[in-house]
ChimeraX commands (.cxc) that place a marker at each C-alpha (Angstrom):
marker #1 position 0.00,0.00,0.00 radius 0.5
marker #1 position 1.08,3.55,-0.69 radius 0.5
marker #1 position 0.52,4.60,2.92 radius 0.5
marker #1 position 2.74,1.79,4.22 radius 0.5
marker #1 position 5.44,2.74,1.73 radius 0.5
marker #1 position 5.39,6.36,2.90 radius 0.5
marker #1 position 5.63,5.24,6.51 radius 0.5
marker #1 position 8.61,3.02,5.75 radius 0.5
marker #1 position 10.35,5.93,4.05 radius 0.5
marker #1 position 9.46,8.16,6.99 radius 0.5
marker #1 position 10.86,5.59,9.40 radius 0.5
marker #1 position 14.16,5.40,7.52 radius 0.5
marker #1 position 14.42,9.21,7.43 radius 0.5
marker #1 position 13.66,9.42,11.15 radius 0.5
marker #1 position 16.30,6.84,12.04 radius 0.5
marker #1 position 18.87,8.61,9.86 radius 0.5
marker #1 position 17.95,11.94,11.50 radius 0.5
marker #1 position 18.53,10.39,14.92 radius 0.5
marker #1 position 21.91,8.98,13.88 radius 0.5
marker #1 position 22.95,12.32,12.37 radius 0.5
marker #1 position 21.82,14.10,15.54 radius 0.5
marker #1 position 23.92,11.80,17.72 radius 0.5
marker #1 position 26.91,12.41,15.44 radius 0.5
marker #1 position 26.46,16.19,15.63 radius 0.5
marker #1 position 26.15,16.14,19.43 radius 0.5
marker #1 position 29.23,13.91,19.64 radius 0.5
marker #1 position 31.10,16.36,17.43 radius 0.5
marker #1 position 29.98,19.25,19.66 radius 0.5
marker #1 position 31.57,17.59,22.67 radius 0.5
marker #1 position 34.72,16.50,20.87 radius 0.5
marker #1 position 33.90,12.79,20.69 radius 0.5
marker #1 position 33.64,12.90,16.91 radius 0.5
marker #1 position 35.22,15.21,14.36 radius 0.5
marker #1 position 34.05,16.36,10.94 radius 0.5
marker #1 position 37.62,17.22,9.88 radius 0.5
marker #1 position 37.14,14.73,7.07 radius 0.5
marker #1 position 35.61,17.63,5.14 radius 0.5
marker #1 position 38.83,19.63,5.21 radius 0.5
marker #1 position 40.62,17.77,2.36 radius 0.5
marker #1 position 37.67,18.72,0.15 radius 0.5
marker #1 position 38.03,22.39,1.14 radius 0.5
marker #1 position 41.79,23.06,1.24 radius 0.5
marker #1 position 44.73,21.74,-0.73 radius 0.5
marker #1 position 48.05,20.64,0.78 radius 0.5
marker #1 position 49.27,24.26,0.96 radius 0.5
marker #1 position 46.25,25.37,2.99 radius 0.5
marker #1 position 44.57,27.29,0.17 radius 0.5
marker #1 position 41.12,26.76,-1.26 radius 0.5
marker #1 position 40.95,23.95,-3.77 radius 0.5
marker #1 position 40.28,25.32,-7.24 radius 0.5
marker #1 position 40.50,22.15,-9.29 radius 0.5
marker #1 position 37.38,21.23,-11.18 radius 0.5
marker #1 position 34.14,21.29,-9.23 radius 0.5
marker #1 position 35.95,22.25,-6.02 radius 0.5
marker #1 position 36.26,25.85,-7.29 radius 0.5
marker #1 position 32.56,26.18,-6.43 radius 0.5
marker #1 position 32.22,23.40,-3.88 radius 0.5
marker #1 position 35.04,24.32,-1.47 radius 0.5
marker #1 position 33.55,27.65,-0.23 radius 0.5
marker #1 position 30.18,25.92,0.28 radius 0.5
marker #1 position 31.79,23.10,2.24 radius 0.5
marker #1 position 33.66,25.64,4.36 radius 0.5
marker #1 position 30.38,27.33,5.23 radius 0.5
marker #1 position 28.87,23.96,6.09 radius 0.5
marker #1 position 31.88,23.01,8.21 radius 0.5
marker #1 position 31.71,26.35,10.06 radius 0.5
marker #1 position 27.98,25.97,10.64 radius 0.5
marker #1 position 28.40,22.46,12.01 radius 0.5
marker #1 position 31.15,23.70,14.30 radius 0.5
marker #1 position 29.09,26.60,15.64 radius 0.5
marker #1 position 25.51,25.33,15.57 radius 0.5
marker #1 position 25.89,21.59,15.06 radius 0.5
marker #1 position 25.28,20.77,18.73 radius 0.5
marker #1 position 21.90,22.50,18.79 radius 0.5
marker #1 position 20.93,21.06,15.41 radius 0.5
marker #1 position 21.93,17.63,16.66 radius 0.5
marker #1 position 19.78,17.91,19.80 radius 0.5
marker #1 position 16.79,18.91,17.66 radius 0.5
marker #1 position 17.37,16.02,15.26 radius 0.5
marker #1 position 17.56,13.50,18.11 radius 0.5
marker #1 position 14.21,14.56,19.58 radius 0.5
marker #1 position 12.52,14.84,16.18 radius 0.5
marker #1 position 14.08,11.56,15.05 radius 0.5
marker #1 position 12.80,9.65,18.07 radius 0.5
marker #1 position 9.32,11.13,17.61 radius 0.5
marker #1 position 9.32,10.32,13.90 radius 0.5
marker #1 position 10.51,6.78,14.49 radius 0.5
marker #1 position 7.76,6.20,17.05 radius 0.5
marker #1 position 5.13,7.72,14.75 radius 0.5
marker #1 position 6.09,5.61,11.74 radius 0.5
marker #1 position 6.87,2.37,13.58 radius 0.5
marker #1 position 4.68,-0.58,12.58 radius 0.5
marker #1 position 1.88,-1.27,15.02 radius 0.5
marker #1 position -0.55,-4.12,15.33 radius 0.5
marker #1 position -4.10,-2.91,15.49 radius 0.5
marker #1 position -5.98,-4.46,18.40 radius 0.5
marker #1 position -8.94,-6.74,17.77 radius 0.5
marker #1 position -11.27,-3.90,18.73 radius 0.5
marker #1 position -10.33,-2.17,15.51 radius 0.5
marker #1 position -8.85,0.91,17.16 radius 0.5
marker #1 position -6.19,2.69,15.15 radius 0.5
marker #1 position -2.57,2.63,16.34 radius 0.5
marker #1 position -1.86,5.52,18.69 radius 0.5
marker #1 position 0.73,7.13,16.47 radius 0.5
marker #1 position 0.43,10.69,17.79 radius 0.5
marker #1 position 0.57,9.45,21.38 radius 0.5
marker #1 position 3.66,7.35,20.69 radius 0.5
marker #1 position 5.37,10.26,18.97 radius 0.5
marker #1 position 4.53,12.66,21.82 radius 0.5
marker #1 position 5.83,10.26,24.46 radius 0.5
marker #1 position 8.97,9.52,22.42 radius 0.5
marker #1 position 9.75,13.23,22.05 radius 0.5
marker #1 position 9.12,13.90,25.74 radius 0.5
marker #1 position 11.10,10.93,27.00 radius 0.5
marker #1 position 14.05,11.57,24.68 radius 0.5
marker #1 position 14.12,15.21,25.85 radius 0.5
marker #1 position 14.15,14.16,29.50 radius 0.5
marker #1 position 16.83,11.59,28.67 radius 0.5
marker #1 position 19.02,14.30,27.14 radius 0.5
marker #1 position 18.52,16.51,30.20 radius 0.5
marker #1 position 19.51,13.59,32.43 radius 0.5
marker #1 position 22.60,12.87,30.30 radius 0.5
marker #1 position 23.81,16.48,30.49 radius 0.5
marker #1 position 23.07,16.68,34.24 radius 0.5
marker #1 position 24.82,13.48,35.34 radius 0.5
marker #1 position 28.31,15.10,35.42 radius 0.5
marker #1 position 27.12,17.22,38.37 radius 0.5
marker #1 position 27.13,14.07,40.48 radius 0.5
marker #1 position 30.87,13.62,39.87 radius 0.5
marker #1 position 32.22,17.12,40.55 radius 0.5
marker #1 position 34.23,18.01,43.61 radius 0.5
marker #1 position 32.95,20.29,46.35 radius 0.5
marker #1 position 33.01,23.99,45.59 radius 0.5
marker #1 position 31.00,26.54,43.68 radius 0.5
marker #1 position 29.23,25.56,40.47 radius 0.5
marker #1 position 27.94,27.91,37.79 radius 0.5
marker #1 position 27.57,26.11,34.47 radius 0.5
marker #1 position 26.04,28.51,31.96 radius 0.5
marker #1 position 26.63,26.08,29.10 radius 0.5
marker #1 position 24.48,23.47,30.83 radius 0.5
marker #1 position 21.74,26.04,31.36 radius 0.5
marker #1 position 21.72,27.00,27.67 radius 0.5
marker #1 position 21.48,23.36,26.59 radius 0.5
marker #1 position 18.70,22.60,29.06 radius 0.5
marker #1 position 16.65,25.63,27.99 radius 0.5
marker #1 position 17.12,24.74,24.32 radius 0.5
marker #1 position 16.04,21.12,24.90 radius 0.5
marker #1 position 13.03,22.35,26.87 radius 0.5
marker #1 position 11.96,24.66,24.04 radius 0.5
marker #1 position 12.33,21.91,21.41 radius 0.5
marker #1 position 10.36,19.53,23.62 radius 0.5
marker #1 position 7.64,22.13,24.18 radius 0.5
marker #1 position 7.25,22.94,20.49 radius 0.5
marker #1 position 7.10,19.28,19.45 radius 0.5
marker #1 position 5.47,17.38,22.30 radius 0.5
marker #1 position 2.55,19.69,23.07 radius 0.5
marker #1 position 1.08,19.73,19.53 radius 0.5
marker #1 position 1.51,15.95,19.31 radius 0.5
marker #1 position -0.18,15.51,22.70 radius 0.5
marker #1 position -3.11,17.68,21.59 radius 0.5
marker #1 position -3.37,15.63,18.40 radius 0.5
marker #1 position -3.34,12.49,20.55 radius 0.5
marker #1 position -6.29,13.87,22.53 radius 0.5
marker #1 position -8.24,14.29,19.30 radius 0.5
marker #1 position -7.08,11.32,17.21 radius 0.5
marker #1 position -6.03,8.62,19.67 radius 0.5
marker #1 position -8.22,6.78,22.14 radius 0.5
marker #1 position -6.14,7.34,25.27 radius 0.5
marker #1 position -6.84,10.70,26.97 radius 0.5
marker #1 position -4.97,9.82,30.16 radius 0.5
marker #1 position -1.75,8.98,28.39 radius 0.5
marker #1 position -2.20,12.04,26.18 radius 0.5
marker #1 position -2.50,14.13,29.34 radius 0.5
marker #1 position 0.73,12.60,30.66 radius 0.5
marker #1 position 2.47,13.41,27.37 radius 0.5
marker #1 position 1.14,16.98,27.57 radius 0.5
marker #1 position 2.54,17.38,31.09 radius 0.5
marker #1 position 5.88,15.91,30.04 radius 0.5
marker #1 position 6.02,18.57,27.35 radius 0.5
marker #1 position 6.30,21.15,30.13 radius 0.5
marker #1 position 8.65,19.46,32.58 radius 0.5
marker #1 position 12.23,19.14,31.19 radius 0.5
marker #1 position 13.35,22.45,32.67 radius 0.5
marker #1 position 11.90,21.62,36.08 radius 0.5
marker #1 position 13.45,18.15,35.85 radius 0.5
marker #1 position 16.84,19.73,35.13 radius 0.5
marker #1 position 16.56,22.11,38.09 radius 0.5
marker #1 position 15.61,19.18,40.33 radius 0.5
marker #1 position 18.64,17.18,39.18 radius 0.5
marker #1 position 20.95,20.14,39.75 radius 0.5
marker #1 position 19.75,20.73,43.31 radius 0.5
marker #1 position 19.68,17.01,44.03 radius 0.5
marker #1 position 23.30,16.71,42.87 radius 0.5
marker #1 position 24.22,19.72,45.02 radius 0.5
marker #1 position 22.68,18.03,48.05 radius 0.5
marker #1 position 24.37,14.69,47.37 radius 0.5
marker #1 position 27.83,15.94,46.37 radius 0.5
marker #1 position 27.93,19.02,48.58 radius 0.5
marker #1 position 28.79,21.78,46.09 radius 0.5
marker #1 position 27.32,25.27,46.23 radius 0.5
marker #1 position 25.39,26.89,43.40 radius 0.5
marker #1 position 27.00,30.19,42.48 radius 0.5
marker #1 position 24.54,33.06,41.89 radius 0.5
marker link #1:1,2 radius 0.2
marker link #1:2,3 radius 0.2
marker link #1:3,4 radius 0.2
marker link #1:4,5 radius 0.2
marker link #1:5,6 radius 0.2
marker link #1:6,7 radius 0.2
marker link #1:7,8 radius 0.2
marker link #1:8,9 radius 0.2
marker link #1:9,10 radius 0.2
marker link #1:10,11 radius 0.2
marker link #1:11,12 radius 0.2
marker link #1:12,13 radius 0.2
marker link #1:13,14 radius 0.2
marker link #1:14,15 radius 0.2
marker link #1:15,16 radius 0.2
marker link #1:16,17 radius 0.2
marker link #1:17,18 radius 0.2
marker link #1:18,19 radius 0.2
marker link #1:19,20 radius 0.2
marker link #1:20,21 radius 0.2
marker link #1:21,22 radius 0.2
marker link #1:22,23 radius 0.2
marker link #1:23,24 radius 0.2
marker link #1:24,25 radius 0.2
marker link #1:25,26 radius 0.2
marker link #1:26,27 radius 0.2
marker link #1:27,28 radius 0.2
marker link #1:28,29 radius 0.2
marker link #1:29,30 radius 0.2
marker link #1:30,31 radius 0.2
marker link #1:31,32 radius 0.2
marker link #1:32,33 radius 0.2
marker link #1:33,34 radius 0.2
marker link #1:34,35 radius 0.2
marker link #1:35,36 radius 0.2
marker link #1:36,37 radius 0.2
marker link #1:37,38 radius 0.2
marker link #1:38,39 radius 0.2
marker link #1:39,40 radius 0.2
marker link #1:40,41 radius 0.2
marker link #1:41,42 radius 0.2
marker link #1:42,43 radius 0.2
marker link #1:43,44 radius 0.2
marker link #1:44,45 radius 0.2
marker link #1:45,46 radius 0.2
marker link #1:46,47 radius 0.2
marker link #1:47,48 radius 0.2
marker link #1:48,49 radius 0.2
marker link #1:49,50 radius 0.2
marker link #1:50,51 radius 0.2
marker link #1:51,52 radius 0.2
marker link #1:52,53 radius 0.2
marker link #1:53,54 radius 0.2
marker link #1:54,55 radius 0.2
marker link #1:55,56 radius 0.2
marker link #1:56,57 radius 0.2
marker link #1:57,58 radius 0.2
marker link #1:58,59 radius 0.2
marker link #1:59,60 radius 0.2
marker link #1:60,61 radius 0.2
marker link #1:61,62 radius 0.2
marker link #1:62,63 radius 0.2
marker link #1:63,64 radius 0.2
marker link #1:64,65 radius 0.2
marker link #1:65,66 radius 0.2
marker link #1:66,67 radius 0.2
marker link #1:67,68 radius 0.2
marker link #1:68,69 radius 0.2
marker link #1:69,70 radius 0.2
marker link #1:70,71 radius 0.2
marker link #1:71,72 radius 0.2
marker link #1:72,73 radius 0.2
marker link #1:73,74 radius 0.2
marker link #1:74,75 radius 0.2
marker link #1:75,76 radius 0.2
marker link #1:76,77 radius 0.2
marker link #1:77,78 radius 0.2
marker link #1:78,79 radius 0.2
marker link #1:79,80 radius 0.2
marker link #1:80,81 radius 0.2
marker link #1:81,82 radius 0.2
marker link #1:82,83 radius 0.2
marker link #1:83,84 radius 0.2
marker link #1:84,85 radius 0.2
marker link #1:85,86 radius 0.2
marker link #1:86,87 radius 0.2
marker link #1:87,88 radius 0.2
marker link #1:88,89 radius 0.2
marker link #1:89,90 radius 0.2
marker link #1:90,91 radius 0.2
marker link #1:91,92 radius 0.2
marker link #1:92,93 radius 0.2
marker link #1:93,94 radius 0.2
marker link #1:94,95 radius 0.2
marker link #1:95,96 radius 0.2
marker link #1:96,97 radius 0.2
marker link #1:97,98 radius 0.2
marker link #1:98,99 radius 0.2
marker link #1:99,100 radius 0.2
marker link #1:100,101 radius 0.2
marker link #1:101,102 radius 0.2
marker link #1:102,103 radius 0.2
marker link #1:103,104 radius 0.2
marker link #1:104,105 radius 0.2
marker link #1:105,106 radius 0.2
marker link #1:106,107 radius 0.2
marker link #1:107,108 radius 0.2
marker link #1:108,109 radius 0.2
marker link #1:109,110 radius 0.2
marker link #1:110,111 radius 0.2
marker link #1:111,112 radius 0.2
marker link #1:112,113 radius 0.2
marker link #1:113,114 radius 0.2
marker link #1:114,115 radius 0.2
marker link #1:115,116 radius 0.2
marker link #1:116,117 radius 0.2
marker link #1:117,118 radius 0.2
marker link #1:118,119 radius 0.2
marker link #1:119,120 radius 0.2
marker link #1:120,121 radius 0.2
marker link #1:121,122 radius 0.2
marker link #1:122,123 radius 0.2
marker link #1:123,124 radius 0.2
marker link #1:124,125 radius 0.2
marker link #1:125,126 radius 0.2
marker link #1:126,127 radius 0.2
marker link #1:127,128 radius 0.2
marker link #1:128,129 radius 0.2
marker link #1:129,130 radius 0.2
marker link #1:130,131 radius 0.2
marker link #1:131,132 radius 0.2
marker link #1:132,133 radius 0.2
marker link #1:133,134 radius 0.2
marker link #1:134,135 radius 0.2
marker link #1:135,136 radius 0.2
marker link #1:136,137 radius 0.2
marker link #1:137,138 radius 0.2
marker link #1:138,139 radius 0.2
marker link #1:139,140 radius 0.2
marker link #1:140,141 radius 0.2
marker link #1:141,142 radius 0.2
marker link #1:142,143 radius 0.2
marker link #1:143,144 radius 0.2
marker link #1:144,145 radius 0.2
marker link #1:145,146 radius 0.2
marker link #1:146,147 radius 0.2
marker link #1:147,148 radius 0.2
marker link #1:148,149 radius 0.2
marker link #1:149,150 radius 0.2
marker link #1:150,151 radius 0.2
marker link #1:151,152 radius 0.2
marker link #1:152,153 radius 0.2
marker link #1:153,154 radius 0.2
marker link #1:154,155 radius 0.2
marker link #1:155,156 radius 0.2
marker link #1:156,157 radius 0.2
marker link #1:157,158 radius 0.2
marker link #1:158,159 radius 0.2
marker link #1:159,160 radius 0.2
marker link #1:160,161 radius 0.2
marker link #1:161,162 radius 0.2
marker link #1:162,163 radius 0.2
marker link #1:163,164 radius 0.2
marker link #1:164,165 radius 0.2
marker link #1:165,166 radius 0.2
marker link #1:166,167 radius 0.2
marker link #1:167,168 radius 0.2
marker link #1:168,169 radius 0.2
marker link #1:169,170 radius 0.2
marker link #1:170,171 radius 0.2
marker link #1:171,172 radius 0.2
marker link #1:172,173 radius 0.2
marker link #1:173,174 radius 0.2
marker link #1:174,175 radius 0.2
marker link #1:175,176 radius 0.2
marker link #1:176,177 radius 0.2
marker link #1:177,178 radius 0.2
marker link #1:178,179 radius 0.2
marker link #1:179,180 radius 0.2
marker link #1:180,181 radius 0.2
marker link #1:181,182 radius 0.2
marker link #1:182,183 radius 0.2
marker link #1:183,184 radius 0.2
marker link #1:184,185 radius 0.2
marker link #1:185,186 radius 0.2
marker link #1:186,187 radius 0.2
marker link #1:187,188 radius 0.2
marker link #1:188,189 radius 0.2
marker link #1:189,190 radius 0.2
marker link #1:190,191 radius 0.2
marker link #1:191,192 radius 0.2
marker link #1:192,193 radius 0.2
marker link #1:193,194 radius 0.2
marker link #1:194,195 radius 0.2
marker link #1:195,196 radius 0.2
marker link #1:196,197 radius 0.2
marker link #1:197,198 radius 0.2
marker link #1:198,199 radius 0.2
marker link #1:199,200 radius 0.2
marker link #1:200,201 radius 0.2
marker link #1:201,202 radius 0.2
marker link #1:202,203 radius 0.2
view
């Protein structure tokens, strides 16, 4: 069926988006490097390549490499959340004997919300391994706020759609609430880590 074919394509795109997002986040934290682009941009003397197609391609690749270096982390975080939601939405589902349709919007909303909370947890875990002292991590705050905004913009519309389209209002309500909680979850983790480890939060 045409609909099944489109869903398979959507599932492949979603998985690839997730993988690309993980690669971009890894690059942002130095675990992975996109320096493989550099031989296509510069020659052995350090100048722009001007041979053949590279006369036009090299400046474009330099812009792409610069963008990935500056904004790749935020793009990667967005792709991870969107990729998980898309994978959940397009995943094959067995329809129950009652004939109810698969809860695609609900699954996508929960996947986006849970992946966002998972990212917040991942970025907050290092606080449990710091030494005593004063902590003021502005980079962590920026990442947490960005993840919260992405989660809000994606999860809430999906949760509302789940209310309308899917037959599970309670789970849709949970997804809606989870669309609002990553920032509060992050603050809780920070204060919990401060209480466990014993560091002070700098103003």
